[in-house]
C-alpha positions in Angstrom: 54.4 -101.2 -29.3 52.2 -103.6 -27.4 53.4 -106.8 -25.7 51.3 -109.8 -24.8 51.9 -111.0 -21.3 49.1 -113.6 -21.9 47.6 -114.3 -25.3 44.3 -116.1 -26.0 44.3 -119.4 -27.8 43.9 -119.3 -31.6 40.2 -119.6 -32.4 39.5 -122.6 -34.5 37.5 -122.6 -37.7 33.9 -121.9 -36.9 31.2 -124.4 -37.3 29.0 -121.6 -38.4 27.7 -123.3 -41.5 26.3 -126.3 -39.5 24.8 -124.0 -36.9 23.1 -122.0 -39.6 21.6 -125.1 -41.2 20.5 -126.6 -37.8 18.8 -123.3 -36.7 17.1 -122.9 -40.1 15.6 -126.4 -39.8 14.3 -125.5 -36.3 12.7 -122.3 -37.6 11.1 -124.0 -40.5 9.7 -126.7 -38.3 8.2 -124.2 -35.9 6.7 -122.2 -38.8 5.1 -125.3 -40.2 4.0 -127.2 -37.1 3.6 -124.5 -34.5 3.0 -125.6 -30.9 3.7 -129.2 -31.6 7.2 -128.3 -32.8 7.8 -126.3 -29.7 6.8 -129.2 -27.5 8.9 -131.6 -29.5 12.0 -129.4 -29.1 11.3 -128.8 -25.4 11.3 -132.5 -24.8 14.3 -133.1 -27.0 16.6 -130.3 -25.7 15.3 -129.7 -22.2 14.1 -133.2 -21.3 10.6 -131.9 -20.4 7.3 -133.1 -21.8 5.2 -129.9 -21.5 1.5 -129.5 -22.0 0.8 -125.8 -21.6 3.3 -123.4 -23.1 1.9 -120.3 -21.5 2.5 -119.8 -17.8 -0.7 -119.3 -15.8 -1.4 -116.6 -13.3 -1.7 -119.4 -10.6 1.9 -120.5 -11.4 3.1 -117.0 -11.1 1.5 -116.5 -7.7 2.9 -119.8 -6.6 6.4 -118.7 -7.6 5.9 -115.4 -5.8 5.0 -117.1 -2.6 7.7 -119.7 -2.9 10.8 -117.6 -3.1 12.6 -116.1 0.0 11.5 -112.6 1.1 15.0 -111.3 0.8 15.2 -112.5 -2.8 11.9 -110.8 -3.6 13.2 -107.6 -2.0 16.4 -107.8 -4.1 14.4 -108.3 -7.3 12.1 -105.4 -6.5 15.2 -103.2 -5.7 16.9 -103.9 -9.0 13.6 -103.4 -10.9 13.2 -99.9 -9.4 16.8 -99.0 -10.4 16.4 -100.2 -14.0 13.0 -98.6 -14.3 14.2 -95.3 -13.0 17.1 -95.1 -15.4 14.9 -96.2 -18.4 12.3 -93.6 -17.5 15.0 -91.0 -17.3 16.2 -92.0 -20.8 12.7 -91.8 -22.1 12.4 -88.2 -20.9 15.3 -87.3 -23.2 13.4 -88.3 -26.3 11.0 -85.5 -27.1 8.6 -84.7 -29.9 8.6 -81.4 -31.7 7.2 -79.4 -34.6 9.0 -76.5 -36.2 8.4 -74.1 -39.1 11.6 -74.7 -40.9 11.0 -72.1 -43.7 7.8 -70.1 -44.2 4.9 -72.5 -44.7 6.8 -75.7 -44.2 6.2 -77.4 -40.8 8.3 -80.5 -39.9 7.9 -82.6 -36.9 9.0 -85.6 -35.0 7.0 -88.2 -33.1 8.1 -90.9 -30.7 5.9 -94.0 -30.9 6.3 -97.2 -28.9 6.6 -100.5 -30.8 3.3 -102.4 -30.3 4.6 -105.8 -29.3 8.0 -107.1 -28.1 9.3 -110.5 -27.4 11.8 -110.7 -24.6 14.0 -113.8 -24.5 15.4 -114.8 -21.1 18.1 -117.5 -21.3 18.3 -120.6 -19.0 21.7 -122.2 -18.9 23.9 -122.7 -15.9 22.4 -119.9 -13.7 19.0 -118.4 -13.3 19.5 -115.0 -14.9 17.0 -112.9 -13.0 18.4 -109.6 -14.4 18.1 -110.7 -18.0 14.3 -110.7 -17.7 14.5 -107.2 -16.1 16.9 -105.8 -18.7 14.7 -106.9 -21.7 11.3 -106.2 -20.2 11.6 -102.9 -18.1 12.9 -100.6 -20.9 10.2 -101.9 -23.2 7.6 -101.2 -20.5 9.1 -97.7 -19.9 8.9 -97.1 -23.6 5.1 -97.8 -23.6 5.1 -101.1 -25.4 1.5 -102.5 -25.0 2.3 -106.2 -25.1 5.5 -107.9 -23.9 5.8 -111.6 -24.4 8.6 -113.4 -22.5 10.0 -116.7 -23.6 12.3 -118.7 -21.3 13.2 -122.4 -21.1 11.9 -124.6 -18.3 14.3 -126.1 -15.7 14.8 -129.9 -15.4 11.9 -129.8 -12.9 9.6 -128.9 -15.7 8.9 -125.4 -14.6 10.5 -122.0 -15.1 12.8 -121.1 -12.2 10.6 -119.3 -9.7 12.9 -116.3 -9.3 13.1 -115.8 -13.1 9.3 -116.1 -13.3 8.9 -113.5 -10.5 11.4 -111.2 -12.1 9.7 -111.3 -15.5 6.2 -110.8 -14.0 7.2 -107.9 -11.7 9.1 -106.3 -14.5 5.9 -106.0 -16.5 5.7 -109.0 -18.8 2.2 -109.4 -20.1 2.6 -113.1 -21.2 5.2 -115.6 -20.2 5.9 -118.8 -22.1 7.9 -121.9 -21.1 9.9 -122.4 -24.2 13.6 -121.6 -25.0 16.2 -121.9 -27.7 16.0 -121.1 -31.4 12.5 -122.5 -31.4 11.4 -119.7 -29.0 12.8 -117.1 -31.3 11.0 -118.7 -34.3 7.7 -118.7 -32.3 8.0 -115.0 -31.4 8.8 -114.1 -35.0 6.2 -116.2 -36.8 3.7 -117.1 -34.2 2.1 -120.5 -33.3 -1.4 -121.5 -32.2 -0.6 -120.3 -28.7 2.1 -117.5 -29.2 1.2 -114.5 -31.2 4.1 -113.0 -33.3 5.8 -109.8 -32.1 7.3 -106.8 -33.8 10.7 -106.9 -32.2 12.8 -109.5 -30.2 15.2 -108.5 -27.5 17.3 -110.4 -25.0 20.6 -112.4 -24.9 21.0 -116.1 -25.5 23.4 -118.9 -26.6 24.7 -119.2 -30.1 21.5 -121.0 -31.3 19.4 -118.2 -30.0 21.7 -115.6 -31.6 21.7 -117.4 -34.9 17.9 -117.6 -34.8 17.7 -113.9 -34.2 20.0 -113.3 -37.1 17.8 -115.4 -39.4 14.5 -113.9 -38.4 15.8 -110.3 -38.6 13.8 -108.5 -41.2 10.7 -110.5 -40.5 10.8 -108.9 -37.1 13.3 -106.4 -35.6 15.9 -107.5 -33.2 17.9 -105.6 -30.6 21.4 -106.8 -31.5 23.4 -110.0 -31.9 25.1 -110.2 -28.5 27.5 -112.7 -27.0 29.7 -114.3 -25.8 30.3 -111.9 -22.9 33.4 -109.6 -22.9 35.2 -107.5 -20.3 38.2 -105.3 -20.7 40.0 -103.7 -17.8 42.3 -100.7 -18.4 44.6 -100.3 -15.4 47.7 -98.4 -14.3 50.0 -98.7 -11.3 47.3 -97.2 -9.0 44.8 -100.1 -9.6 44.3 -102.8 -7.1 45.4 -106.2 -8.2 42.8 -108.1 -6.3 40.0 -105.9 -7.7 41.1 -106.5 -11.3 41.3 -110.3 -10.8 37.8 -110.5 -9.3 36.4 -108.3 -12.1 37.9 -110.5 -14.9 36.8 -113.7 -13.2 33.3 -112.4 -12.6 32.8 -112.3 -16.3 34.8 -115.4 -17.1 32.4 -117.5 -15.0 29.6 -116.7 -17.5 30.8 -119.0 -20.3 34.0 -120.7 -21.5 33.9 -118.4 -24.6 33.9 -115.2 -22.5 36.6 -112.8 -23.7 38.5 -111.3 -20.7 41.2 -108.7 -21.2 43.6 -106.6 -19.1 45.3 -103.7 -20.8 48.0 -101.9 -18.7 51.1 -99.9 -19.0 52.6 -101.4 -15.9 54.4 -104.7 -16.3 54.6 -105.4 -12.6 50.9 -105.0 -12.3 50.3 -107.3 -15.3 52.3 -110.2 -13.7 50.7 -109.6 -10.3 47.2 -109.9 -11.8 48.2 -113.1 -13.6 49.3 -114.6 -10.3 46.3 -113.3 -8.4 43.9 -114.8 -10.9 45.5 -118.2 -10.3 45.2 -117.7 -6.6 41.5 -116.7 -6.8 40.7 -119.6 -9.1 41.6 -122.1 -6.3 38.7 -120.9 -4.2 36.2 -120.0 -6.8 33.3 -122.4 -6.9 32.7 -121.7 -10.6 36.3 -122.2 -11.5 35.7 -124.9 -14.0 34.0 -122.5 -16.4 36.1 -119.4 -15.3 39.4 -121.2 -15.7 38.5 -122.5 -19.1 37.5 -119.0 -20.3 40.6 -117.5 -18.9 42.8 -120.1 -20.4 41.1 -120.0 -23.8 40.1 -116.4 -24.2 42.0 -114.4 -21.6 44.5 -111.7 -22.5 46.9 -109.4 -20.8 48.2 -106.7 -23.0 51.1 -104.5 -22.0 51.4 -101.0 -23.5 54.0 -98.3 -23.3 51.7 -95.6 -21.9 48.1 -94.7 -21.2 47.6 -93.2 -24.7 48.5 -96.6 -26.2 46.2 -98.3 -23.8 43.3 -96.1 -25.0 44.1 -96.9 -28.6 44.2 -100.7 -28.0 41.0 -100.5 -26.1 39.1 -98.5 -28.8 40.4 -101.0 -31.4 39.0 -103.9 -29.4 35.7 -102.1 -28.7 34.7 -104.3 -25.7 31.2 -105.0 -24.4 32.1 -103.9 -20.8 35.0 -101.4 -20.4 36.2 -101.0 -16.8 38.8 -98.2 -16.4 40.8 -98.4 -13.2 43.4 -95.5 -13.5 44.3 -92.4 -11.6 42.0 -89.4 -12.3 39.7 -91.6 -14.2 37.0 -89.1 -14.8 39.4 -86.8 -16.6 40.1 -89.5 -19.2 36.6 -90.8 -19.9 36.1 -89.0 -23.2 39.2 -90.6 -24.7 37.4 -94.0 -24.7 34.9 -94.1 -27.6 34.1 -97.7 -28.4 32.4 -99.7 -25.7 29.0 -101.1 -24.8 29.1 -99.7 -21.3 31.8 -97.8 -19.4 32.7 -98.4 -15.8 34.8 -95.6 -14.2 37.0 -96.3 -11.2 37.8 -99.2 -9.0 34.4 -99.1 -7.2 32.3 -99.3 -10.3 32.5 -103.0 -11.2 30.6 -104.6 -14.1 28.6 -106.7 -11.6 26.7 -103.6 -10.4 25.4 -103.0 -13.9 24.8 -106.7 -14.5 22.5 -106.8 -11.6 21.3 -103.7 -9.8 22.5 -100.2 -10.6 20.1 -99.5 -13.5 22.0 -99.4 -16.8 21.3 -102.2 -19.2 23.5 -105.3 -19.6 22.3 -106.3 -23.0 25.3 -104.9 -24.9 27.2 -105.1 -28.2 30.0 -107.7 -28.6 32.5 -108.7 -31.2 33.4 -105.1 -32.0 29.9 -104.0 -32.7 30.4 -101.2 -30.1 32.2 -99.4 -32.9 28.8 -98.6 -34.5 26.1 -99.2 -31.9 25.2 -99.1 -28.2 23.3 -101.6 -26.1 19.6 -102.0 -25.3 17.9 -98.9 -23.9 14.4 -97.5 -23.8 14.9 -96.2 -27.4 15.3 -99.8 -28.6 11.5 -100.1 -28.2 10.6 -96.7 -29.7 10.1 -95.5 -33.3 11.3 -92.0 -33.9 9.3 -90.9 -37.0 8.8 -87.7 -38.9 5.9 -85.8 -40.3 5.4 -82.8 -42.5 2.7 -80.2 -43.2 3.1 -77.7 -46.1 0.7 -74.8 -46.6 0.3 -72.5 -49.7 3.3 -70.4 -48.7 5.4 -73.5 -48.3 4.3 -74.7 -51.8 5.7 -71.5 -53.3 9.0 -72.1 -51.4 9.4 -75.8 -52.3 7.7 -76.6 -55.6 10.0 -74.7 -58.0 13.1 -76.5 -56.7 11.3 -79.8 -56.6 10.1 -79.4 -60.2 13.6 -78.6 -61.5 15.2 -81.5 -59.6 12.5 -84.0 -60.8 13.1 -82.9 -64.4 16.8 -83.4 -64.1 16.2 -86.9 -62.8 13.7 -87.7 -65.5 11.0 -88.4 -63.0 8.1 -86.7 -64.7 5.4 -88.1 -62.3 7.3 -86.5 -59.5 7.5 -83.2 -61.3 3.7 -83.3 -62.0 3.0 -84.0 -58.3 4.8 -80.8 -57.4 3.7 -78.8 -60.4 0.0 -79.3 -59.8 0.3 -77.8 -56.3 2.1 -74.8 -57.7 0.2 -74.1 -60.9 -3.1 -76.0 -60.4 -2.4 -78.0 -63.5 0.2 -80.3 -65.1 2.3 -79.7 -68.2 2.7 -82.3 -70.9 
């Protein structure tokens, strides 16, 4: 029987209906008025009167020269790590052709999507890694055109480090536009921005709602956010590690869901105290404290087996397991966006530099899907070739089944291959 040492606040009734209507109005305006609507919203929401939506090569080179050498080195390091992992994933997806029964050849092809829109959010912090996570797997998949959309800063330009990260990751075009209007532009096109086949990348609730509304017109990766982290810990875990791991995610957004699941009550209370201590020295405490207060949970279980069950029921975006003999228990956890094994495998490494993707399922979606990976940007399609021997194998069964279903046109299509003529 679980016990809540700390429970999150009750979530109030959603303003989802108003959000849906507001985003729909933005999308319709962009579809109707194109570039002028994008410029209108950029001035309204970002406070910037922008002339050129597309970032020029001169602006990119200026940004490259303007950032510190160590920052550029760090960007390149994380790009190499993400690229290496994406390319390793790509090698696992293979094409094949096999004669399944005599004369019937079935095959699989792996084809890149032709064009992808990568959304890179603005917000409180310049999210360099978001550009990398959305662009690099698409590039590794072989996507021929990747269009990045990201909002300008209050200075009227894209943050130089974000611009460099997007460019070095392989973006073919970069546009200074954000929000739901950027999603609409990528989905339907404007005078300047050509429409894409699929949109990837995280964003705020307006961006997520816009992705939901354009889904079907274009593909989307998933509806992600707000961020989530769940730490499973036992008596062997380090209290200060756990507190830093929870607060690292809490500083993202006041809606971040941060959870500790443990079978050790002393640890639970110690973590609660340590979080309060760390908040006193955390420069981002205003956001982190609000998230912890509103959406933080500490769940006490009777044993590890119950901890596993609770965790699989929650299906968190990030699952960090800090228990003894952690590797022996990894297969017990089945529902998560990404799994972090052991005290020295914090979420922050994957958020930034280790190579796995941080665009992951939230709100329980990990029960049925994983996160963004190279396969997000590939189409696995099938083909078939049937020779005369195969016709003899397949047609009699197909004719009888078509007759049973009353689909006489289907029957004739099979029958003419078998007999050279159709029956009445």
